[in-house]
C-alpha positions in Angstrom: 8.9 8.3 29.1 10.2 7.0 32.4 13.8 6.4 33.6 15.7 3.2 33.0 14.8 0.2 30.9 13.6 -3.4 31.1 16.2 -6.0 30.0 15.2 -8.6 27.5 17.1 -11.8 28.2 16.6 -15.6 28.2 14.3 -15.4 31.2 11.7 -13.3 29.4 8.2 -14.8 29.7 4.6 -13.8 29.5 1.7 -14.4 31.9 -2.0 -13.8 31.1 -4.8 -13.0 33.4 -8.5 -12.1 32.9 -10.3 -13.2 29.8 -8.4 -14.9 27.0 -9.1 -17.4 24.3 -7.3 -19.6 21.8 -6.8 -16.7 19.5 -5.0 -14.6 22.1 -3.0 -17.6 23.2 -1.9 -18.0 19.6 -1.0 -14.3 19.3 1.2 -14.5 22.4 3.0 -17.5 21.0 3.6 -15.6 17.8 4.7 -12.5 19.8 7.3 -14.5 21.7 8.5 -16.2 18.5 8.9 -12.8 16.8 10.7 -11.3 19.8 13.1 -14.3 19.7 13.8 -13.8 16.0 14.2 -10.1 16.5 16.7 -10.4 19.3 18.2 -13.8 18.5 17.5 -15.0 22.0 16.1 -18.5 22.6 13.7 -17.9 25.5 13.6 -20.6 28.2 10.4 -22.0 29.6 9.1 -19.9 32.5 11.4 -20.3 35.5 10.8 -17.0 37.3 8.3 -14.2 37.6 7.0 -13.3 34.2 8.4 -10.1 32.7 5.2 -9.2 30.8 1.9 -9.4 32.5 -1.2 -9.2 30.2 -4.8 -8.6 31.2 -7.9 -8.4 29.1 -11.3 -7.6 30.6 -13.7 -9.3 28.3 -13.8 -11.3 25.1 -13.7 -10.1 21.5 -16.6 -10.2 19.2 -17.0 -13.5 17.4 -17.0 -11.7 14.1 -14.9 -8.5 14.4 -16.8 -5.3 13.9 -15.8 -1.7 12.9 -15.5 0.3 16.1 -14.7 -2.7 18.3 -12.4 -1.4 21.1 -8.7 -1.5 20.1 -7.4 0.6 23.0 -4.7 -0.6 25.3 -2.3 0.6 28.1 1.3 -0.5 28.2 3.6 0.3 31.1 7.2 -0.7 31.0 9.5 -0.4 34.1 12.9 -1.9 35.0 11.3 -4.8 36.9 8.8 -5.7 34.2 5.9 -4.6 32.0 2.1 -4.7 32.1 -0.3 -4.6 29.1 -4.0 -4.2 29.7 -6.9 -3.7 27.4 -10.7 -4.0 27.4 -10.4 -7.0 25.1 -7.9 -9.2 23.4 -8.0 -7.0 20.3 -6.4 -4.2 22.2 -3.8 -6.7 23.5 -2.9 -7.5 19.9 -2.2 -3.8 19.2 -0.2 -3.4 22.4 2.0 -6.3 21.7 3.0 -4.8 18.4 3.9 -1.6 20.2 6.1 -3.6 22.7 7.9 -5.2 19.8 8.6 -1.7 18.3 10.1 -0.6 21.6 12.7 -3.3 21.9 16.2 -2.2 20.8 19.8 -3.1 21.2 21.7 -1.2 23.9 25.2 -1.4 25.4 24.0 -3.9 27.9 21.9 -6.0 25.6 18.3 -5.9 24.3 15.9 -3.8 26.3 12.6 -1.9 26.2 12.7 1.7 27.6 10.7 2.5 30.7 7.5 4.1 29.4 3.8 4.4 29.9 1.6 4.4 26.7 -2.2 4.9 26.5 -3.2 4.4 22.9 -6.2 4.0 20.7 -6.9 4.5 17.0 -8.3 7.7 15.5 -10.4 5.8 12.9 -12.2 2.4 13.2 -11.5 1.4 9.6 -7.8 1.2 8.6 -7.5 -0.9 5.5 -5.4 -2.2 2.7 -6.9 -3.2 -0.7 -5.0 -6.0 -2.5 -6.1 -6.7 -6.0 -5.7 -10.4 -6.9 -7.5 -10.4 -10.2 -4.9 -8.8 -12.6 -2.1 -10.9 -11.2 -3.1 -13.8 -8.9 -1.5 -13.6 -5.4 -1.1 -16.9 -3.6 -2.3 -17.2 0.0 1.2 -17.5 1.5 2.0 -14.1 0.1 -1.3 -12.6 1.3 -0.7 -14.1 4.8 2.7 -12.4 5.2 1.1 -9.1 4.1 -1.7 -9.6 6.7 1.1 -10.1 9.3 2.6 -6.8 8.1 -0.8 -5.1 8.4 -1.2 -6.4 12.0 2.3 -5.1 12.8 1.3 -1.6 11.9 -2.1 -1.9 13.4 -4.3 -2.0 10.3 -7.5 -3.9 10.7 -9.2 -4.4 7.3 -8.0 -6.4 4.3 -10.1 -5.3 1.3 -9.8 -8.3 -1.0 -10.5 -7.3 -4.6 -11.5 -10.8 -5.9 -12.9 -10.2 -9.4 -12.2 -7.9 -12.3 -11.9 -8.1 -16.1 -8.8 -10.1 -15.9 -9.8 -12.8 -13.4 -12.4 -14.3 -11.1 -10.6 -15.7 -8.1 -13.2 -17.5 -5.9 -14.6 -21.0 -6.1 -18.3 -20.8 -6.6 -20.2 -24.1 -6.0 -23.4 -22.5 -7.3 -21.9 -21.2 -10.5 -18.6 -23.2 -11.1 -18.0 -21.7 -14.6 -17.1 -18.4 -12.9 -13.8 -19.8 -11.5 -13.4 -22.6 -14.0 -13.5 -20.3 -17.1 -12.7 -16.9 -15.6 -9.5 -17.7 -13.6 -7.1 -19.7 -15.9 -7.0 -22.2 -13.0 -5.8 -19.6 -10.5 -8.4 -19.2 -7.8 -9.0 -19.8 -4.1 -11.1 -22.7 -2.9 -13.8 -22.1 -0.4 -11.8 -24.1 2.2 -8.7 -22.0 1.6 -10.8 -18.8 2.0 -12.2 -20.0 5.3 -8.8 -20.8 6.6 -7.4 -17.5 5.4 -10.2 -15.5 7.0 -9.5 -17.3 10.3 -5.8 -16.5 9.9 -6.6 -12.8 9.5 -9.2 -12.9 12.3 -6.5 -14.2 14.7 -4.4 -11.1 13.9 -7.2 -8.6 14.3 -7.8 -8.2 10.6 -11.3 -8.1 9.0 -11.6 -9.5 5.5 -14.0 -7.5 3.2 -14.6 -9.1 -0.2 -15.1 -7.1 -3.4 -16.7 -8.5 -6.5 -16.7 -5.6 -8.9 -20.0 -5.1 -10.8 -21.6 -4.1 -13.1 -18.4 -2.9 -14.9 -15.0 -4.5 -14.6 -16.8 -7.8 -15.0 -15.5 -9.4 -18.2 -14.3 -12.5 -16.3 -17.8 -13.3 -15.3 -19.0 -13.5 -19.0 -16.6 -16.2 -20.1 -18.7 -18.8 -18.3 -22.0 -16.9 -18.2 -22.3 -14.6 -21.3 -26.0 -14.2 -20.7 -25.1 -11.7 -17.9 -23.5 -9.3 -20.3 -25.1 -6.3 -22.1 -23.3 -7.1 -25.3 -22.8 -10.0 -27.7 -19.3 -11.1 -26.9 -17.4 -13.3 -27.3 -15.1 -12.5 -24.4 -11.6 -13.4 -23.3 -9.5 -12.4 -20.3 -7.1 -10.6 -22.6 -9.7 -8.0 -23.3 -9.7 -5.3 -26.0 -12.6 -3.5 -27.6 -15.6 -2.2 -25.7 -15.5 -2.7 -21.9 -18.3 -5.2 -21.1 -20.9 -4.5 -18.5 -23.6 -6.6 -16.8 -27.1 -6.2 -18.1 -29.1 -4.6 -15.3 -32.5 -4.8 -17.1 -32.9 -8.6 -17.1 -34.6 -10.3 -14.2 -32.4 -13.3 -14.9 -29.4 -11.1 -13.8 -30.8 -10.6 -10.4 -31.9 -14.2 -10.0 -28.2 -15.1 -10.7 -26.9 -12.5 -8.3 -29.4 -13.6 -5.6 -27.9 -17.1 -5.5 -24.3 -16.0 -6.0 -24.4 -13.3 -3.3 -26.1 -15.6 -0.8 -23.3 -18.1 -1.4 -20.6 -15.5 -0.9 -22.4 -14.0 2.1 -22.1 -17.3 3.9 -18.4 -17.7 2.9 -17.4 -14.2 4.1 -18.6 -13.5 7.7 -17.8 -9.8 7.8 -20.8 -7.5 7.9 -19.6 -5.5 4.9 -19.6 -6.5 1.3 -18.1 -4.5 -1.5 -19.8 -4.4 -4.9 -17.3 -2.2 -6.7 -19.4 0.0 -9.0 -16.6 2.1 -10.4 -15.7 3.2 -13.9 -18.8 1.9 -15.6 -18.3 2.4 -19.4 -21.8 2.8 -20.7 -21.1 2.1 -24.4 -22.7 -1.4 -24.3 -25.8 0.0 -22.6 -25.9 2.8 -25.2 -25.6 0.3 -28.0 -28.3 -2.1 -26.7 -31.8 -1.3 -28.0 -33.5 -3.4 -25.3 -31.6 -1.6 -22.5 -32.4 1.8 -24.1 -36.1 0.9 -24.2 -36.0 -0.2 -20.6 -34.5 3.1 -19.6 -37.2 5.0 -21.4 -40.0 2.9 -19.9 -38.7 3.6 -16.4 -38.0 7.3 -16.9 -34.3 7.0 -16.6 -32.4 9.9 -18.1 -28.8 8.6 -17.9 -26.6 5.6 -17.4 -26.1 6.8 -13.8 -29.8 6.3 -13.2 -29.6 2.8 -14.6 -26.6 2.0 -12.4 -28.5 3.4 -9.4 -31.4 1.0 -10.2 -28.9 -1.9 -10.4 -27.4 -0.9 -7.0 -30.8 -0.6 -5.4 -31.5 -4.1 -6.4 -28.1 -5.3 -5.1 -28.5 -3.5 -1.8 -31.7 -5.3 -1.1 -30.2 -8.7 -1.9 -27.3 -7.9 0.4 -29.5 -6.6 3.2 -31.5 -9.9 3.0 -28.2 -11.6 3.6 -27.4 -9.3 6.6 -24.6 -7.4 4.7 -24.0 -3.7 4.4 -23.1 -2.6 0.9 -19.8 -0.8 0.2 -19.0 0.7 -3.2 -16.8 3.2 -4.9 -17.7 6.9 -5.4 -20.0 6.2 -8.3 -22.6 4.3 -6.3 -23.6 7.5 -4.4 -27.2 8.2 -5.2 -29.9 9.7 -3.0 -32.2 6.8 -3.6 -29.9 4.4 -1.8 -30.4 3.9 1.9 -28.0 5.5 4.4 -26.7 2.1 5.5 -24.3 1.9 2.5 -20.6 2.9 2.7 -19.1 5.1 0.0 -15.3 4.5 -0.7 -13.8 7.6 -2.3 -11.1 7.3 -4.9 -11.8 10.8 -6.2 -10.9 12.8 -3.1 -12.1 14.5 0.1 -14.7 16.5 -1.8 -16.7 13.4 -2.8 -16.1 12.0 0.7 -17.5 15.2 2.3 -20.4 15.2 -0.1 -21.4 11.7 0.9 -21.1 12.6 4.6 -23.3 15.7 4.2 -25.9 13.5 2.6 -25.9 11.1 5.6 -23.7 8.4 4.2 -20.7 6.8 5.8 -17.4 6.9 3.9 -13.8 5.8 3.5 -11.0 7.7 1.8 -8.6 5.9 -0.7 -7.7 9.0 -2.7 -4.1 9.8 -2.0 -3.4 6.3 -0.7 -3.0 4.5 -4.1 0.3 2.7 -3.5 0.5 1.6 -7.2 1.0 5.2 -8.3 4.5 5.0 -6.9 4.3 8.1 -4.8 6.8 8.7 -2.0 5.7 8.0 1.6 5.6 11.7 2.4 2.9 12.3 -0.2 0.7 9.6 1.2 1.4 10.8 4.8 0.2 14.3 3.9 -3.3 13.1 2.9 -5.8 13.0 5.7 -9.4 11.8 5.6 -10.4 14.9 7.7 -8.5 17.5 5.6 -9.6 19.8 2.7 -13.3 19.6 2.1 -13.8 17.1 5.0 -12.4 19.7 7.4 -15.5 21.8 6.9 -17.9 19.1 8.1 -19.8 19.4 11.4 -19.2 16.9 14.2 -22.1 14.6 13.2 -20.9 14.6 9.5 -17.3 13.9 10.5 -18.4 10.9 12.6 -19.6 9.3 9.3 -16.0 9.1 8.0 -14.9 5.7 9.1 -11.3 6.0 8.0 -9.4 5.0 4.9 -7.7 2.3 2.8 -4.5 2.1 0.9 -4.8 0.4 -2.4 -2.5 -2.0 -4.2 -3.9 -2.5 -7.7 -2.0 -5.3 -9.4 -1.4 -4.3 -13.0 2.3 -4.3 -12.4 2.8 -6.6 -9.4 3.4 -10.3 -9.0 3.9 -12.5 -5.9 7.6 -11.7 -6.2 7.5 -7.9 -6.0 4.2 -7.1 -4.3 5.8 -6.7 -0.9 8.2 -4.1 -2.1 5.3 -2.1 -3.8 3.3 -2.1 -0.5 6.0 -1.8 2.1 7.2 0.2 3.9 5.1 3.0 2.5 1.9 1.4 3.7 3.1 1.9 7.2 2.9 5.7 6.7 -0.7 5.4 5.7 -1.3 3.1 8.7 0.1 5.8 11.0 -2.0 8.5 9.4 -5.2 6.5 10.1 -4.2 5.5 13.7 -2.5 8.5 15.1 -3.7 12.1 15.8 -4.0 14.4 12.8 -1.6 16.8 14.5 1.3 14.3 14.1 2.7 15.2 10.7 6.5 15.8 11.0 7.9 14.2 7.8 11.5 13.8 8.9 10.3 12.1 12.1 8.0 9.9 10.0 10.9 8.8 7.8 13.0 7.9 10.9 10.3 5.7 12.2 9.5 4.3 8.7 13.1 3.1 8.3 12.9 1.4 11.7 9.6 -0.2 10.9 10.9 -1.4 7.5 13.6 -3.5 9.3 11.0 -4.8 11.8 8.7 -5.9 9.0 11.4 -8.3 7.9 11.1 -10.2 11.2 7.4 -10.6 10.4 8.4 -12.4 7.2 7.9 -9.7 4.5 10.3 -9.7 1.5 10.2 -6.1 0.5 14.0 -5.7 0.7 15.2 -9.2 -0.1 13.1 -9.6 -3.2 14.6 -6.5 -4.8 18.1 -8.0 -4.3 17.1 -11.3 -5.7 15.6 -9.7 -8.8 18.8 -7.7 -9.4 20.8 -10.9 -9.2 18.6 -12.4 -11.9 19.0 -9.4 -14.2 22.8 -9.3 -13.8 23.3 -13.0 -13.9 26.2 -12.6 -11.5 26.8 -12.6 -7.7 28.5 -9.2 -7.9 25.7 -6.6 -8.2 27.4 -3.8 -6.3 27.4 -1.4 -9.4 23.9 -2.4 -10.3 22.7 -1.6 -6.8 24.3 1.9 -7.1 22.1 2.6 -10.1 19.0 0.9 -8.8 19.1 2.9 -5.5 18.9 6.3 -7.2 16.0 5.6 -9.6 12.3 5.4 -9.1 9.5 4.1 -11.4 7.6 6.6 -13.4 4.6 8.0 -11.5 0.8 7.8 -11.7 -0.2 6.0 -14.9 2.8 7.0 -17.1 3.8 3.3 -17.5 0.5 2.4 -19.1 0.9 1.5 -22.8 -1.9 3.7 -24.1 -0.7 3.6 -27.7 0.2 -0.1 -27.6 -3.1 -1.7 -26.7 -4.1 -3.4 -23.4 -1.5 -4.6 -20.9 -0.2 -8.1 -21.4 -0.9 -9.6 -18.0 1.1 -12.7 -19.0 4.3 -10.8 -19.7 7.1 -11.4 -17.2 7.7 -8.4 -14.8 11.5 -8.7 -14.8 12.7 -5.3 -15.8 14.6 -2.9 -13.6 11.4 -0.9 -13.0 9.8 -4.0 -11.5 12.7 -4.5 -9.0 13.4 -1.0 -7.7 11.8 0.7 -4.8 9.0 3.1 -5.4 10.9 5.7 -3.4 14.7 6.2 -3.5 16.0 6.7 0.1 19.4 7.6 -1.3 18.0 10.4 -3.5 16.0 11.8 -0.6 19.0 11.7 1.7 21.2 13.4 -1.0 18.6 16.1 -1.4 18.6 16.7 2.4 22.5 17.1 2.2 22.2 19.6 -0.6 19.6 21.6 1.4 21.8 21.5 4.5 24.8 22.6 2.5 23.0 25.5 1.1 21.8 26.5 4.6 25.4 26.5 5.7 26.3 29.0 3.0 28.0 26.2 1.1 30.7 26.1 3.8 30.0 22.9 5.8 33.0 20.7 4.9 31.6 17.5 6.6 28.4 17.7 4.4 30.5 18.5 1.3 32.7 15.4 2.0 29.5 13.2 2.1 28.2 14.7 -1.2 31.6 14.4 -2.9 31.8 10.7 -2.0 28.3 10.1 -3.4 29.0 12.1 -6.6 32.3 10.4 -7.2 30.6 7.0 -6.8 27.9 7.9 -9.4 30.5 9.4 -11.8 32.6 6.3 -11.8 29.8 3.7 -11.6 29.1 3.5 -15.4 32.5 2.2 -16.2 32.0 -0.7 -13.8 28.3 -1.3 -14.7 28.3 -1.0 -18.5 29.6 -4.5 -19.2 26.9 -6.0 -16.9 24.2 -4.0 -18.6 25.3 -4.8 -22.2 25.5 -8.6 -21.7 22.0 -8.9 -20.1 18.8 -8.8 -22.2 17.0 -7.6 -19.1 19.3 -4.6 -18.6 20.2 -3.3 -22.0 17.5 -0.7 -21.9 19.1 0.8 -18.8 22.4 1.7 -20.5 21.3 5.4 -21.0 20.4 5.7 -17.3 23.8 4.5 -16.3 25.5 7.0 -18.7 23.3 9.8 -17.4 24.1 9.0 -13.8 27.8 9.3 -14.6 27.2 12.7 -16.2 25.2 13.9 -13.2 28.0 12.8 -10.8 30.6 14.7 -12.8 28.4 17.8 -13.0 27.8 17.8 -9.3 31.5 17.5 -8.5 32.4 20.4 -10.9 29.7 22.5 -9.2 31.3 21.8 -5.8 34.7 22.8 -7.2 33.3 26.2 -8.3 31.5 26.6 -4.9 34.7 25.8 -3.0 36.7 28.4 -5.0 33.8 31.0 -4.8 34.1 31.3 -8.6 31.2 31.9 -11.0 31.5 29.5 -13.9 31.1 30.5 -17.5 27.5 30.8 -18.6 28.2 28.2 -21.3 29.3 25.6 -18.7 26.2 26.2 -16.6 23.9 26.0 -19.7 25.6 22.7 -20.7 25.1 21.2 -17.3 21.5 22.3 -17.0 20.8 20.7 -20.5 22.5 17.5 -19.4 20.5 17.4 -16.2 17.2 18.2 -17.8 17.8 15.4 -20.3 18.6 13.0 -17.5 15.4 14.0 -15.6 13.3 12.7 -18.5 14.4 9.2 -17.5 14.7 6.0 -19.6 13.1 2.5 -19.4 10.2 3.9 -17.4 12.6 5.0 -14.7 13.4 8.4 -13.3 16.9 9.5 -12.0 15.9 11.1 -8.7 19.3 12.7 -8.0 19.0 15.0 -11.0 16.9 17.6 -9.1 19.3 18.2 -6.2 22.3 18.2 -8.5 20.7 20.9 -10.6 20.4 22.9 -7.3 24.1 22.7 -6.9 24.7 23.8 -10.5 22.4 26.7 -10.1 24.0 27.7 -6.8 27.3 28.4 -8.7 25.6 31.4 -10.4 26.0 33.3 -7.1 29.0 31.5 -5.7 31.2 34.6 -5.9 28.6 36.6 -3.9 28.5 33.9 -1.2 32.2 34.4 -0.6 31.7 38.1 0.2 28.9 37.6 2.7 
């Protein structure tokens, strides 16, 4: 960090030297437009010496490749700034850093004097977006690509087919999209335009067509591909259907289909899924069982490996490298494949030891509603992968966050991805040694605001959904409740006892609107921790806690009429009542701590019972302030002792 700062005013302009192309020119235009939105300053045409000088040494690859140089050097001084990189891809990354540096100061907007030499730790830093369970329009995908570029991610893993939908137009086999999409699919022209959009922002697009399992949507139009009799519908139920890997007609079909898709998607990598293959249809099919015996196959894993070998050869003929989930790992497959691990670093390390390249997604499943800190703590090179030698470690290409779409729609997908995905992006870009969680949250809050200038709706959409549920302009009390709850974690929302998920049902409940992580609850927990460290004496911290607790105690009286008159909110009445009880318990605990009195055991037992009941949650939501309030209640057991220390 240098001394001083560079002012950002109406005279700000950019000049480019060295190699540049239309893609870089477009990026600079977008950069200036974003800087204008971010600062509110309408920049004038160049009238003086440019404030930002940009220089790239050579062109980008026509089709972006993993490992293409993304390094850059940015130097900011009072007189101006320079940004240089080996190619325009590095310039894209450096411009995002410049935008992050700009802040409001006493004298106006400015960027601090600084010199940054930066490059990513991993060449593959991705985000999977599933568009099969719930179709996501291209305008929503585009703004998420813009968000990815803002945090320097470089791969969009596009999960385009699954049991619930086939989302790509196929001219060779039109019944795939005509019968398997309910009319919601991307035309080939739209896909080409979208790939170009992503390419301009330094994002590779890797398609996934999940086979041989997760393939019900294929069978509506082409039932002959299936291992079972059908009939099939997108609603599902019953045995999970699987492709028949024993028929030559299956491979003739896939030869034509994969050749068509290989031309449509220019990236060198092609994902075939391969996960969670339920072998019940194979087990129940006499012809498949006979085929396995004839070929000496002892298990369904052997049959899937045979299928994958055939697929790999087809893809190689079309100049594609095959990517698949953990389950594709098999010693008979060539070392050119890439294994994507959803099971953990152990399977990632196993693949690397066997000579295969790998990606980590375990720990980065955004749909599990984990807090950013938990994702941030996961590293592709930790645990079992930390024991690899240098050559084996070089086979770990990076990782991908995953946004599976069982519970997201175009309305709330942004808030399920962002800002937590920025924590994963930092983990994959920055050195492994950078792991301070408090510092991460400080940056995450800043990035969350910046992402709104990109066009993401992760904050705005939540507010609009609350307005819908309340049916009124005044949602202050509803926001108080919504800001201290989180969705249930992992797969606890899945209706195991109620049959399959209804993917046509509206996602308009409170759980669909709230943030996966409660900033208010985390901040309150930090206050409780700091108060304990002060020996329960810091009056400023106590005043902050009392204000929060009183707000929660009194909120139910204001919110209850709103909850009871809305069909979308009636299930949240118990939550509101519990929050009021928690607020009252916390205030009483502070009273005991202030007086250095030990409360009756009966009081403490009653409060703990109330808190434990509140922690169970309601309406698939968890009250995240229950834990820190219990800490206050438990602290009263020793409050008299604290007064004598």
